[in-house]
C-alpha positions as CSV (number, residue, x, y, z in Angstrom):
1,X,0.0,0.0,0.0
2,X,1.2,3.5,-0.9
3,X,2.2,5.9,1.9
4,X,0.1,8.6,0.1
5,X,-3.0,8.9,-2.2
6,X,-2.4,10.7,-5.4
7,X,-5.2,11.8,-7.7
8,X,-5.4,13.5,-11.1
9,X,-8.3,16.0,-11.3
10,X,-10.0,17.2,-14.4
11,X,-12.4,20.2,-14.6
12,X,-14.2,21.4,-17.7
13,X,-17.7,22.6,-16.6
14,X,-17.7,26.1,-18.1
15,X,-14.9,28.0,-19.9
16,X,-11.8,26.9,-18.1
17,X,-10.0,23.7,-19.1
18,X,-8.1,22.5,-16.0
19,X,-6.1,19.6,-14.7
20,X,-4.3,19.1,-11.4
21,X,-2.5,16.6,-9.3
22,X,-3.2,16.5,-5.6
23,X,-1.6,14.2,-3.0
24,X,-3.1,13.4,0.5
25,X,-2.1,11.2,3.4
26,X,-3.9,7.8,3.6
27,X,-6.5,9.2,6.0
28,X,-7.1,12.3,3.8
29,X,-4.9,14.7,5.8
30,X,-1.9,16.9,4.8
31,X,-3.2,17.7,1.3
32,X,-0.7,19.0,-1.2
33,X,-1.3,20.5,-4.6
34,X,1.5,19.1,-6.8
35,X,0.4,20.9,-9.9
36,X,-2.6,23.0,-11.1
37,X,-3.1,23.9,-14.7
38,X,-5.9,26.2,-15.9
39,X,-6.3,27.1,-19.6
40,X,-8.8,29.9,-20.0
41,X,-10.9,30.7,-23.0
42,X,-11.7,34.4,-22.4
43,X,-10.3,35.5,-25.8
44,X,-12.6,33.0,-27.6
45,X,-15.7,34.4,-26.0
46,X,-14.9,38.2,-25.8
47,X,-16.7,39.1,-29.0
48,X,-20.0,37.5,-27.8
49,X,-20.4,39.1,-24.4
50,X,-20.5,35.8,-22.6
51,X,-19.6,32.1,-22.8
52,X,-20.8,30.3,-26.0
53,X,-21.4,26.7,-25.0
54,X,-20.4,25.2,-28.4
55,X,-17.2,27.2,-28.6
56,X,-16.3,26.2,-25.0
57,X,-16.9,22.5,-25.7
58,X,-14.7,22.5,-28.8
59,X,-12.0,24.3,-26.9
60,X,-12.1,21.7,-24.1
61,X,-11.8,18.9,-26.5
62,X,-8.7,20.5,-28.0
63,X,-7.0,21.4,-24.7
64,X,-7.9,18.6,-22.2
65,X,-5.1,16.2,-23.2
66,X,-2.6,19.1,-23.2
67,X,-3.7,20.3,-19.7
68,X,-3.4,16.7,-18.3
69,X,0.0,16.3,-19.8
70,X,1.2,19.6,-18.4
71,X,-0.3,18.8,-14.9
72,X,1.5,15.4,-14.8
73,X,4.8,17.0,-16.0
74,X,4.7,19.8,-13.4
75,X,3.9,17.3,-10.7
76,X,6.7,15.1,-11.9
77,X,4.5,12.0,-11.8
78,X,3.3,9.5,-14.4
79,X,0.1,7.6,-14.8
80,X,1.6,4.7,-12.8
81,X,2.0,7.0,-9.8
82,X,-1.7,7.8,-9.7
83,X,-4.2,6.1,-7.4
84,X,-7.4,7.4,-9.2
85,X,-8.8,9.9,-11.7
86,X,-11.4,12.5,-10.5
87,X,-13.5,14.4,-12.9
88,X,-16.2,17.0,-12.8
89,X,-19.4,15.1,-13.9
90,X,-21.7,18.1,-13.5
91,X,-23.3,20.5,-13.1
92,X,-22.3,22.7,-16.0
93,X,-22.4,23.2,-19.7
94,X,-23.1,19.7,-21.0
95,X,-20.7,19.8,-23.9
96,X,-17.8,20.8,-21.6
97,X,-18.7,18.4,-18.9
98,X,-19.0,15.6,-21.4
99,X,-15.5,16.4,-22.8
100,X,-14.0,16.1,-19.4
101,X,-15.8,12.9,-18.4
102,X,-14.8,11.2,-21.7
103,X,-11.2,12.3,-21.2
104,X,-11.1,10.9,-17.7
105,X,-12.7,7.6,-18.8
106,X,-10.1,7.2,-21.4
107,X,-7.2,7.8,-18.9
108,X,-8.8,5.5,-16.3
109,X,-9.5,2.7,-18.7
110,X,-6.1,2.9,-20.4
111,X,-4.1,3.1,-17.1
112,X,-6.4,0.7,-15.1
113,X,-7.2,3.4,-12.6
114,X,-10.4,3.9,-10.5
115,X,-12.7,6.7,-11.7
116,X,-14.4,9.1,-9.3
117,X,-17.1,11.5,-10.6
118,X,-17.3,14.8,-8.6
119,X,-20.0,17.4,-8.3
120,X,-18.5,20.7,-9.3
121,X,-20.2,22.5,-6.4
122,X,-18.8,19.9,-4.0
123,X,-15.3,20.8,-5.3
124,X,-15.9,24.4,-4.3
125,X,-17.5,23.5,-1.0
126,X,-14.6,21.3,0.1
127,X,-11.9,23.7,-0.9
128,X,-11.5,25.1,2.6
129,X,-10.5,21.6,3.7
130,X,-7.8,21.5,1.0
131,X,-6.4,25.0,1.8
132,X,-7.0,25.4,5.5
133,X,-7.9,22.0,6.9
134,X,-11.3,23.2,8.1
135,X,-13.1,20.7,10.3
136,X,-16.7,19.5,9.7
137,X,-19.2,21.0,10.0
138,X,-18.7,24.4,8.6
139,X,-20.9,27.0,6.8
140,X,-20.0,27.6,3.2
141,X,-21.1,30.6,1.1
142,X,-20.6,29.6,-2.6
143,X,-20.8,32.9,-4.4
144,X,-19.8,33.0,-8.1
145,X,-20.9,33.8,-11.6
146,X,-23.2,30.8,-11.8
147,X,-24.0,29.9,-8.2
148,X,-25.0,31.4,-4.9
149,X,-25.8,29.0,-2.0
150,X,-25.4,28.8,1.7
151,X,-24.3,25.2,2.5
152,X,-24.0,23.5,5.8
153,X,-21.1,21.1,5.0
154,X,-21.1,18.0,7.3
155,X,-19.1,15.7,5.1
156,X,-17.9,15.0,1.5
157,X,-21.4,13.7,0.7
158,X,-23.4,15.5,3.3
159,X,-24.6,19.0,2.3
160,X,-27.7,20.9,3.6
161,X,-28.7,24.0,1.7
162,X,-29.8,26.8,4.0
163,X,-30.7,29.2,1.2
164,X,-29.7,30.4,-2.3
165,X,-30.5,32.7,-5.2
166,X,-33.9,32.4,-6.7
167,X,-32.7,34.0,-10.0
168,X,-29.4,35.6,-10.9
169,X,-26.2,34.6,-9.1
170,X,-24.2,37.6,-7.8
171,X,-21.4,37.2,-10.4
172,X,-24.0,37.0,-13.1
173,X,-25.5,40.3,-11.8
174,X,-22.1,41.9,-11.8
175,X,-21.5,40.9,-15.4
176,X,-24.9,42.2,-16.5
177,X,-24.5,45.5,-14.7
178,X,-21.1,45.9,-16.3
179,X,-22.7,45.4,-19.8
180,X,-25.4,47.9,-18.9
181,X,-22.7,50.4,-18.1
182,X,-20.4,49.6,-21.0
183,X,-17.7,48.2,-18.8
184,X,-15.4,45.4,-19.9
185,X,-15.9,41.7,-19.0
186,X,-15.6,40.0,-16.6
187,X,-17.9,42.4,-14.8
188,X,-16.8,41.8,-11.2
189,X,-13.4,43.5,-11.3
190,X,-14.6,46.3,-13.7
191,X,-17.5,47.2,-11.4
192,X,-15.3,47.1,-8.3
193,X,-12.7,49.4,-9.9
194,X,-15.4,51.9,-10.8
195,X,-17.1,51.7,-7.4
196,X,-13.9,52.8,-5.7
197,X,-14.4,56.4,-6.7
198,X,-18.2,56.4,-6.6
199,X,-20.8,57.7,-4.2
200,X,-22.9,54.7,-3.0
201,X,-25.6,56.9,-1.6
202,X,-26.5,58.8,-4.7
203,X,-28.9,56.2,-6.1
204,X,-31.6,54.6,-4.0
205,X,-31.2,51.0,-5.1
206,X,-33.2,48.1,-3.5
207,X,-32.0,45.4,-1.2
208,X,-34.1,42.5,-2.5
209,X,-35.7,39.9,-0.1
210,X,-34.4,41.6,3.1
211,X,-38.0,41.9,4.1
212,X,-38.5,38.1,3.7
213,X,-37.5,35.6,6.4
214,X,-34.8,33.0,5.6
215,X,-31.6,33.0,3.6
216,X,-32.8,33.1,0.0
217,X,-31.4,35.8,-2.2
218,X,-32.4,37.6,-5.4
219,X,-30.3,39.9,-7.6
220,X,-32.4,40.2,-10.8
221,X,-34.5,43.1,-9.6
222,X,-31.4,44.9,-8.4
223,X,-29.9,44.7,-11.9
224,X,-33.2,46.1,-13.3
225,X,-33.0,49.0,-10.8
226,X,-29.6,49.9,-12.0
227,X,-30.9,49.9,-15.6
228,X,-33.7,52.3,-14.7
229,X,-31.3,54.5,-12.7
230,X,-28.9,54.6,-15.6
231,X,-31.6,55.6,-18.1
232,X,-32.7,58.4,-15.8
233,X,-29.3,60.1,-15.8
234,X,-28.2,59.5,-19.4
235,X,-27.9,62.5,-21.6
236,X,-28.0,62.2,-25.4
237,X,-27.4,58.5,-25.0
238,X,-24.3,59.0,-23.0
239,X,-23.6,58.1,-19.4
240,X,-21.3,60.4,-17.5
241,X,-18.2,59.1,-15.8
242,X,-19.3,60.2,-12.3
243,X,-22.7,58.7,-12.8
244,X,-21.2,55.4,-13.9
245,X,-18.9,55.3,-10.8
246,X,-21.9,56.2,-8.5
247,X,-24.1,53.4,-10.0
248,X,-21.3,50.9,-9.5
249,X,-20.8,52.0,-5.9
250,X,-24.5,51.8,-5.2
251,X,-24.9,48.4,-6.8
252,X,-21.9,47.0,-5.0
253,X,-23.1,48.4,-1.6
254,X,-26.5,46.8,-2.2
255,X,-24.9,43.4,-2.9
256,X,-22.8,43.8,0.3
257,X,-25.9,44.6,2.4
258,X,-27.8,41.6,1.0
259,X,-25.0,39.1,1.4
260,X,-24.1,40.5,4.8
261,X,-27.6,40.1,6.3
262,X,-28.3,36.8,4.7
263,X,-25.0,35.4,5.9
264,X,-25.8,36.6,9.4
265,X,-29.1,34.6,9.3
266,X,-27.3,31.5,7.9
267,X,-24.8,31.7,10.7
268,X,-27.5,31.8,13.3
269,X,-28.9,28.5,11.9
270,X,-25.5,27.0,11.7
271,X,-24.4,28.1,15.2
272,X,-27.5,26.6,16.7
273,X,-26.0,23.1,15.9
274,X,-23.2,23.9,18.3
275,X,-20.1,23.3,16.0
276,X,-16.9,22.8,18.0
277,X,-14.9,25.2,15.8
278,X,-17.5,27.6,14.1
279,X,-16.3,28.6,10.7
280,X,-17.7,30.6,7.8
281,X,-16.0,29.7,4.5
282,X,-16.5,31.5,1.2
283,X,-15.5,30.4,-2.3
284,X,-16.3,31.6,-5.8
285,X,-15.0,34.5,-7.9
286,X,-17.2,37.1,-6.2
287,X,-15.3,36.4,-3.0
288,X,-12.4,38.3,-4.5
289,X,-14.4,41.5,-4.2
290,X,-12.7,43.4,-1.4
291,X,-15.9,45.2,-0.1
292,X,-17.9,42.0,-0.1
293,X,-15.1,40.1,1.6
294,X,-14.7,42.8,4.3
295,X,-18.4,42.7,5.0
296,X,-18.4,38.9,5.4
297,X,-15.4,39.0,7.7
298,X,-17.3,41.6,9.9
299,X,-20.4,39.3,10.0
300,X,-18.3,36.3,10.9
301,X,-16.4,38.1,13.6
302,X,-19.6,39.5,15.2
303,X,-21.0,35.9,15.3
304,X,-17.8,34.5,16.9
305,X,-16.9,32.4,13.8
306,X,-13.6,32.0,12.0
307,X,-13.5,33.3,8.4
308,X,-11.8,31.3,5.7
309,X,-11.4,32.4,2.1
310,X,-9.2,30.3,-0.1
311,X,-6.7,32.0,-2.5
312,X,-8.4,33.5,-5.5
313,X,-6.8,30.8,-7.8
314,X,-8.7,28.2,-5.8
315,X,-11.9,30.2,-5.5
316,X,-12.5,30.2,-9.3
317,X,-12.8,27.1,-11.4
318,X,-9.8,24.8,-11.1
319,X,-9.0,21.1,-11.0
320,X,-7.2,20.9,-7.7
321,X,-10.5,21.2,-5.9
322,X,-11.8,18.4,-8.0
323,X,-8.8,16.2,-7.3
324,X,-9.2,16.9,-3.6
325,X,-12.9,16.3,-3.5
326,X,-12.3,13.1,-5.5
327,X,-9.8,12.0,-2.8
328,X,-12.4,12.5,0.0
329,X,-14.9,10.6,-2.0
330,X,-12.4,7.8,-2.9
331,X,-11.6,7.4,0.8
332,X,-15.4,7.2,1.5
333,X,-15.6,4.3,-0.8
334,X,-16.9,5.9,-4.0
335,X,-15.9,4.3,-7.3
336,X,-17.6,5.0,-10.7
337,X,-17.8,2.8,-13.8
338,X,-17.5,3.5,-17.5
339,X,-21.2,4.4,-17.4
340,X,-20.5,7.6,-15.5
341,X,-22.7,10.3,-17.1
342,X,-22.3,14.0,-17.7
343,X,-25.0,15.9,-15.8
344,X,-26.0,19.5,-16.7
345,X,-27.9,19.7,-13.3
346,X,-26.8,18.2,-10.1
347,X,-28.0,19.7,-6.8
348,X,-25.8,19.0,-3.8
349,X,-28.7,18.9,-1.4
350,X,-31.1,16.4,-2.8
351,X,-33.5,16.6,0.1
352,X,-34.4,20.3,-0.3
353,X,-36.9,21.5,-3.0
354,X,-35.3,22.9,-6.2
355,X,-34.5,26.6,-6.0
356,X,-35.0,27.3,-9.7
357,X,-37.5,24.7,-10.7
358,X,-37.0,21.3,-12.5
359,X,-37.4,19.8,-15.9
360,X,-36.7,16.6,-17.8
361,X,-33.0,16.9,-16.8
362,X,-33.7,17.2,-13.1
363,X,-33.6,20.0,-10.5
364,X,-31.5,23.0,-11.5
365,X,-30.3,23.9,-8.1
């Protein structure tokens, strides 16, 4: 038996082609990232104002083997040094997920390695254990361009959703506001940069769902309010520089207020369970926003909980989180066969009702 467990991770759920090698102790402790390769596609999608699924899928098919080869080379390991292959099996853009799953199946079959299918959201949710060794249970706020959920994380296969967005995710709202204000994509950094010089009090923007109990969130109406405020101050079809900065500052402040209050409520529910080491963890690209991060830190401190935010490179999509999540699942006994399917929808909490409805493909979130 090996002294350590080494996994190759593959991630291709959206527009980043990623591969990584992670090594953990036999019991799952002392995780180390031996390599992490992320090949972005921003230049391919710039002209379209967002990710084009077909273009993304084709790019994944072209780059996956290169990403895997580079990850193995950087880690200085070969296929014979691996114990298993972990791959994102959903949720995500189906063409991209399918590309990753087929690549992982080929490697697993050719090298005679076990295959472990990983929920992309579980990868994000377990990242604090990879980076900071956070003990179960902890409260996770997953806040990104495609997702926003409060998750009570009790184990690698035990997630309880306390609340989430009923429409747009925060990152999606940042991107849409950036487009409304003619700012470059991705919208998060652009809006944050403009907000630094703006007056957040100039425009009376709403704080959606703060008058409703619970931890659910909504950002679609806030985006519409920004549109109406913009139209009210445009002159001859032009938006002034100061007005743009003020709109960005007001929008960012509204998101901070909503996330701050909803996080406070989620912490109350979590703390009622009496965790031994109370911890609020946050992951996702929106966690890179300095104002939002500062507000979440304040809320955690006021509740007596530790605050953990992984490095930005591990907050956004990457394969190291998939390899680590795969290691936890492998140690829990999970093995998948060549019938592993790609899933466009795959809620972590299967007991709670769907946030965004369901269809023939299953619950969306």
